[in-house]
C-alpha positions in Angstrom: -4.7 7.2 -15.5 -6.8 10.4 -15.9 -8.9 9.6 -12.8 -10.3 6.9 -10.5 -12.9 4.7 -11.8 -16.4 5.7 -10.6 -14.9 8.8 -8.8 -14.5 11.4 -11.4 -15.8 14.2 -9.5 -14.1 13.1 -6.2 -17.3 12.9 -4.2 -17.7 10.5 -1.3 -19.8 7.4 -2.2 -22.6 7.1 0.5 -24.6 3.9 1.1 -27.4 3.3 3.3 -28.0 -0.1 4.4 -31.2 -1.1 6.5 -30.8 -4.5 8.1 -33.9 -6.7 8.8 -35.3 -6.8 12.4 -33.2 -9.0 14.7 -34.6 -11.8 17.0 -34.9 -9.5 20.0 -36.7 -6.8 18.1 -39.3 -9.4 16.7 -39.6 -10.7 20.2 -40.5 -7.2 21.4 -43.1 -6.8 18.5 -41.1 -3.8 17.3 -42.6 -1.8 14.5 -40.3 -0.7 11.5 -39.7 3.0 11.2 -37.0 2.9 8.5 -37.3 1.3 5.3 -35.9 1.5 1.5 -38.4 2.8 -0.9 -36.2 2.1 -3.8 -32.6 1.2 -4.6 -31.4 4.8 -3.7 -34.3 6.3 -1.3 -34.7 5.7 2.4 -37.5 6.7 4.5 -37.2 7.3 8.2 -40.4 8.5 9.6 -42.0 10.9 7.3 -38.5 12.0 6.0 -37.0 10.7 2.7 -33.3 10.7 1.9 -31.4 10.0 -1.3 -28.1 8.3 -1.4 -25.8 6.6 -4.1 -27.4 3.2 -2.9 -30.0 2.1 -0.5 -29.8 -1.5 0.4 -32.3 -3.6 2.5 -32.2 -7.1 3.7 -29.1 -9.4 4.4 -27.8 -10.2 1.0 -24.0 -9.9 1.4 -23.1 -10.4 -2.4 -25.7 -7.5 -3.2 -23.8 -5.1 -1.0 -20.5 -5.9 -2.8 -22.2 -5.4 -6.2 -24.3 -2.4 -5.6 -21.5 -0.4 -3.9 -19.4 -0.8 -7.0 -16.5 -2.4 -4.7 -14.8 -3.6 -7.8 -14.2 -0.1 -9.2 -12.8 1.0 -6.0 -10.4 -1.9 -5.7 -9.3 -1.5 -9.3 -8.5 2.1 -8.5 -6.3 1.1 -5.6 -4.6 -1.5 -8.1 -3.8 1.8 -10.3 -2.1 3.5 -7.3 -4.9 5.5 -5.7 -5.8 5.3 -1.9 -9.2 4.2 -1.0 -11.2 3.9 2.0 -14.5 2.0 3.0 -15.8 2.6 6.3 -19.1 1.6 8.1 -20.8 4.0 10.4 -23.9 3.6 12.7 -25.4 2.7 16.0 -24.2 -0.2 18.0 -26.0 -3.5 16.7 -26.9 -2.1 13.3 -24.7 -4.5 11.3 -21.6 -2.6 10.7 -19.3 -5.7 11.5 -21.6 -8.1 9.5 -21.3 -5.6 6.6 -17.5 -5.3 6.7 -16.5 -8.7 7.8 -19.3 -11.3 8.0 -21.1 -13.2 10.7 -19.7 -13.9 14.0 -17.0 -16.7 13.9 -15.7 -15.9 10.5 -12.1 -15.6 12.0 -12.3 -19.2 13.1 -13.5 -20.6 9.7 -10.5 -22.6 8.4 -11.5 -22.3 4.6 -12.0 -18.6 4.7 -10.3 -18.2 1.3 -13.0 -20.3 -0.4 -15.7 -17.9 0.3 -19.3 -18.1 1.9 -22.5 -16.4 1.0 -22.4 -14.6 4.5 -18.8 -13.2 3.9 -18.6 -9.4 4.3 -16.9 -6.8 2.2 -13.3 -7.6 3.3 -12.9 -11.3 2.6 -14.7 -10.6 -0.7 -12.4 -7.8 -1.6 -9.3 -9.9 -0.6 -10.2 -12.6 -3.0 -11.1 -10.1 -5.7 -7.7 -8.3 -5.3 -5.7 -11.4 -5.9 -7.8 -12.5 -8.8 -7.1 -9.1 -10.3 -3.4 -9.2 -9.5 -3.1 -12.6 -11.3 -4.8 -11.0 -14.4 -2.6 -7.9 -14.2 0.6 -10.1 -13.9 -0.3 -12.1 -16.9 -1.6 -9.1 -19.3 1.4 -6.5 -18.2 5.0 -7.7 -18.9 7.6 -5.7 -16.9 5.3 -4.8 -14.1 5.7 -6.2 -10.6 3.3 -6.0 -7.4 3.8 -6.3 -3.8 1.1 -6.6 -1.2 1.4 -6.0 2.6 -1.1 -5.5 5.3 -1.6 -4.1 8.9 -4.4 -4.3 11.3 -5.1 -2.1 14.4 -7.7 -0.9 16.6 -8.5 2.2 18.7 -9.6 1.3 22.0 -10.3 3.9 24.8 -8.3 6.3 22.6 -5.2 4.1 22.7 -3.8 2.4 19.4 -3.2 -1.4 19.8 -1.6 -3.7 17.1 -4.0 -6.5 16.4 -1.4 -8.6 14.6 1.0 -8.0 17.7 -1.0 -7.9 20.8 1.8 -7.0 22.9 2.2 -3.8 20.9 -0.1 -1.4 22.6 -0.6 2.5 23.0 1.3 3.2 19.8 2.0 6.8 18.8 0.6 8.7 15.8 3.2 10.5 13.8 3.1 12.8 10.7 5.3 13.5 7.6 4.7 15.2 4.4 4.7 12.1 2.4 2.2 9.8 4.5 0.3 12.3 6.5 -0.7 10.7 9.8 0.5 7.3 10.2 1.0 4.8 13.2 4.7 4.3 14.3 5.7 0.9 15.1 2.9 -0.9 13.6 3.6 -4.4 12.3 3.2 -4.6 8.5 3.0 -8.3 7.0 4.1 -9.0 3.5 1.4 -11.1 1.8 2.3 -13.1 -1.4 -0.9 -15.1 -1.5 -4.5 -14.8 -0.8 -4.2 -17.2 2.1 -1.6 -14.9 3.7 -3.8 -11.9 3.4 -6.8 -13.8 4.6 -4.6 -14.9 7.7 -4.1 -11.2 8.6 -7.8 -10.6 8.4 -8.7 -13.6 10.6 -5.9 -12.8 13.1 -6.7 -9.1 13.4 -10.6 -9.9 13.7 -10.0 -12.5 16.4 -7.9 -10.0 18.5 -10.4 -7.2 18.3 -11.9 -6.0 21.6 -15.7 -6.9 22.0 -18.2 -6.9 24.7 -21.8 -7.8 25.4 -24.7 -5.6 26.4 -28.5 -5.3 26.0 -28.2 -3.9 22.4 -25.6 -6.3 21.0 -24.3 -9.5 22.4 -21.1 -9.1 20.3 -20.6 -5.5 20.3 -17.4 -4.0 18.9 -15.7 -2.0 21.7 -13.1 -0.4 19.4 -12.6 1.2 15.9 -10.6 -1.1 13.7 -8.6 -0.3 10.6 -7.3 -3.0 8.4 -4.9 -1.5 5.9 -3.7 -3.1 2.7 -0.7 -1.6 0.7 -0.4 -2.3 -3.0 2.9 -1.4 -4.6 3.4 -1.8 -8.3 6.8 -1.2 -10.0 7.1 -0.8 -13.8 10.6 -0.6 -15.5 10.7 1.8 -18.5 13.7 2.2 -20.8 15.0 5.4 -22.0 14.0 6.6 -25.5 16.6 5.2 -27.9 16.4 8.5 -30.0 17.0 11.1 -27.3 19.3 14.0 -28.3 23.0 13.8 -27.7 23.8 14.6 -24.0 20.7 13.1 -22.7 20.4 10.1 -20.5 21.9 7.1 -22.3 19.6 4.9 -24.4 18.6 1.7 -22.6 18.8 3.0 -19.1 15.9 2.1 -17.2 13.6 4.2 -14.9 11.0 2.9 -12.3 7.5 4.0 -12.0 6.3 3.0 -8.6 2.7 3.5 -7.5 1.6 3.1 -4.1 -2.2 2.1 -3.8 -3.7 1.8 -0.4 -7.0 0.2 0.8 -8.4 0.9 4.3 -11.2 -1.0 5.7 -12.7 1.0 8.6 -15.1 -0.7 11.0 -16.2 1.9 13.5 -17.5 1.0 17.0 -21.1 2.1 17.2 -22.6 4.8 19.0 -24.9 4.0 21.9 -27.0 5.5 24.7 -26.1 4.1 28.3 -29.9 4.1 29.1 -30.5 1.7 26.2 -27.4 -0.6 26.3 -27.3 -0.8 30.2 -23.4 -0.6 30.1 -21.8 0.0 33.4 -18.3 0.3 34.9 -15.5 -0.3 32.2 -18.0 -0.8 29.5 -19.5 2.7 30.4 -16.0 4.1 30.0 -15.5 2.3 26.7 -18.9 3.9 25.7 -17.7 7.4 26.7 -14.4 7.0 24.5 -16.4 5.6 21.5 -19.2 8.3 21.6 -16.5 11.2 21.9 -14.4 10.0 19.0 -17.6 9.6 16.9 -18.7 13.1 18.0 -15.2 14.4 16.7 -15.8 12.4 13.4 -19.2 14.0 13.2 -17.8 17.6 13.6 -15.4 17.0 11.0 -18.1 15.8 8.5 -20.2 18.8 9.4 -17.3 21.4 9.0 -16.4 19.9 5.5 -19.9 19.5 4.4 -20.6 23.3 5.3 -17.5 24.3 3.5 -18.4 22.4 0.1 -21.9 23.4 0.2 -21.4 27.0 0.8 -18.3 27.4 -1.4 -16.6 29.6 1.3 -13.1 28.9 2.5 -12.9 26.1 5.0 -12.8 27.0 8.8 -11.3 25.0 11.5 -11.6 21.2 10.6 -11.0 19.4 13.9 -8.9 16.4 12.6 -6.5 16.7 15.4 -9.0 16.3 18.1 -9.2 12.5 18.2 -7.0 9.6 17.0 -9.6 8.3 14.8 -10.2 11.6 12.8 -6.4 11.9 12.4 -6.1 8.6 10.7 -9.1 9.2 8.5 -8.1 12.7 7.5 -7.0 11.8 4.0 -10.4 9.9 3.5 -12.5 13.1 4.4 -11.6 16.1 2.1 -8.0 14.7 1.2 -6.7 12.8 -1.7 -8.2 9.4 -1.2 -11.2 7.8 -2.7 -13.8 7.2 0.0 -17.1 5.3 0.4 -19.2 5.5 3.7 -21.8 2.9 4.5 -24.3 3.9 7.1 -25.9 1.0 8.8 -29.2 1.3 10.6 -31.7 -0.7 12.5 -35.3 -0.5 11.3 -36.9 -0.8 14.7 -38.9 2.1 16.0 -36.8 2.1 19.3 -33.7 3.1 17.3 -35.4 5.8 15.3 -33.3 8.7 16.7 -30.1 6.9 16.2 -31.0 5.8 12.6 -32.1 9.5 11.8 -28.7 10.7 13.4 -26.8 8.2 11.1 -28.6 9.0 8.0 -28.4 12.7 8.6 -24.6 12.4 8.8 -24.6 10.2 5.8 -26.2 13.0 3.9 -23.7 15.6 5.0 -20.8 13.3 3.9 -22.3 13.1 0.5 -21.4 16.9 0.1 -17.9 16.3 0.6 -15.3 16.2 -2.3 -12.0 14.8 -2.3 -9.2 15.1 -4.8 -8.1 11.5 -5.5 -4.7 11.3 -7.0 -2.3 8.4 -7.8 0.3 7.9 -5.2 3.8 8.4 -7.0 7.3 9.4 -5.7 8.5 12.6 -7.3 11.1 10.4 -9.3 8.3 8.0 -10.4 6.3 10.9 -11.5 9.1 12.2 -13.8 9.4 8.7 -15.1 5.8 8.5 -15.9 5.8 11.9 -17.6 8.6 10.6 -19.8 6.6 7.4 -20.6 3.6 9.6 -21.5 5.6 11.8 -23.6 7.2 9.0 -25.5 4.0 7.4 -26.1 2.5 10.6 -27.6 5.6 11.0 -29.9 5.1 7.4 -31.1 1.5 8.1 -31.9 2.5 11.1 -33.8 4.9 9.2 -35.8 2.2 6.5 -36.6 -0.1 9.3 -37.8 2.8 10.8 -39.7 3.3 7.5 -41.6 -0.4 7.2 -42.1 -0.5 10.6 -43.8 2.6 9.8 -45.9 0.7 6.8 -47.3 -2.4 8.7 -47.9 -0.2 11.1 -50.0 1.4 8.4 -51.8 -1.9 7.0 -52.7 -3.2 10.3 -54.0 -0.1 10.7 -56.1 -0.5 7.3 -57.6 -4.3 7.6 -58.4 -5.0 7.2 -62.1 -6.7 10.6 -62.6 -3.7 12.6 -61.4 -0.7 13.0 -63.6 2.8 11.6 -62.2 5.1 14.0 -60.5 7.9 13.8 -58.1 7.0 15.5 -54.8 9.9 17.4 -53.2 10.4 17.2 -49.4 11.7 20.4 -47.7 11.9 21.4 -44.0 8.7 23.3 -44.4 6.7 20.2 -45.5 5.8 18.8 -48.8 6.1 21.0 -51.7 3.7 20.1 -54.4 2.0 21.4 -57.6 -1.2 19.3 -57.8 -3.0 19.5 -61.1 -5.9 21.8 -61.5 -7.9 19.1 -63.4 -9.2 17.7 -60.1 -10.0 20.4 -57.7 -11.3 18.0 -54.9 -8.1 16.0 -54.9 -6.0 18.9 -54.9 -7.9 20.3 -51.9 -7.6 17.0 -49.9 -3.8 17.0 -51.0 -3.3 20.5 -49.6 -5.2 19.6 -46.3 -3.2 16.5 -45.9 0.0 18.5 -46.3 -1.0 21.0 -43.8 -1.7 18.5 -41.2 1.7 16.7 -41.8 3.4 20.0 -41.3 1.5 20.6 -38.1 2.3 17.0 -36.9 5.9 17.5 -37.7 6.1 20.6 -35.8 4.4 19.1 -32.7 6.6 16.0 -33.0 9.6 18.3 -33.0 8.4 20.2 -29.7 7.6 17.0 -28.1 11.2 15.6 -28.8 12.6 18.9 -27.4 10.5 18.5 -24.4 11.4 14.8 -24.1 15.2 15.9 -24.2 14.6 18.6 -21.5 12.9 16.1 -19.2 15.7 13.5 -19.6 18.4 16.1 -18.9 16.4 17.3 -15.7 16.0 13.6 -14.3 19.4 13.8 -12.3 18.7 17.3 -11.1 15.3 16.4 -9.6 16.8 13.5 -7.8 19.4 15.9 -6.2 16.6 18.4 -5.4 14.6 15.6 -3.6 17.4 14.8 -1.5 17.5 18.5 -0.3 13.7 18.6 0.0 13.8 15.5 2.1 16.2 17.1 4.5 13.6 20.2 5.0 10.7 17.8 5.3 12.4 16.0 8.1 13.2 19.1 9.9 9.4 20.0 9.5 8.3 16.8 10.7 10.4 17.3 13.8 8.6 20.6 14.5 5.2 18.8 14.1 6.2 16.1 16.5 7.5 18.4 19.1 4.2 20.4 18.7 2.2 17.3 19.3 4.0 16.4 22.3 3.5 19.8 23.6 -0.2 19.4 23.0 -0.4 16.0 24.6 1.5 17.4 27.6 
């Protein structure tokens, strides 16, 4: 693919969602200080801000449609990495937006769908519908789906699918970037199995109750879905002697990835009333969100000014390490800022919308996730498709030449085929036909030259295939040594 659907410029898609007043706010007779003016503009106080989409109300299907989630999911199926994350004050509707209402983890028939379902269950069902369509329409292509679910609680990473696995370390390597070591990854062959991962992780997530939210998420959570596709392609039967033998298959393997990030909400202790352990949780949440804000601010300033990027503090929190690829990296990203309309929350809502505006300036560079060997195979496939297209064009031109030769107003003569093209002596009686004849002849010669160059390139690519594999092995050794250096540095920093 030439680029991800809906993300040709690589900009982060930013969406503002303004929830309705809740029961507690209505009981306090709160006035509304934030509202959607139209489908892209939000007004907070006297200030107006424009986003890719502005959503009011509680319609969950509208959120899925208006955010173009289908395009993002289709891009992941093509091999891109994609991230959706919800950001905002505690009680602003982030978990409702991402997952759905309280109790969704206990609903037995979650695969059947519900009007209140959030983005994640809707995305899970869409993915398997799309996979069924891909399998029936693309012979020779296989797909595999796997998933993991983690939380960052008090700056420790816990596995939500294996609750005994806590305080897991973050590692780094050149292929994956930052990743969590020891995280349970579950293979999912059906929509029911992936929904089971979602329900189990959601059920195990740390929550608490305070004055702003009776079901407050006390951790950041990341559900990640890996989408691996494998396509077998045969070597071209007409490669030159000495190239890879005809019929030998190569594999193009893409590694799409979907990350659904539900961030814990920022809060003020004076408003939430959190004390003791909850106050400690609030401190960790606010510190990690502060670092996230600093990363967004640094990247926003870089892309707005066009100057070289200064220090971007990805390594200052575990959250920003795991989101590094989504902010200024090679992932497609969507940020949904959730806000309360209540006047009491005006400062926090303004803060959320300001960071949303800053994130809009960040540009990623999405690329299909391929192994180097798969990249070579993909190049071979693309080259062969171009050769086949040129052959078809050559045939069409030859047919046009034959048609011109057989035209009743032209005398019969036998064209001579030479290495330089078609040598002809068109009659002077029909200047228009002669000109068209000469034009087609020139184009045919050019196409044959292009065809010849492509075949030479094809042969060279085939010959270098094994060399690339050997180079990969040597490169892998170097990368492993480099990774050990990074790990030792991290251990020194942690110490």
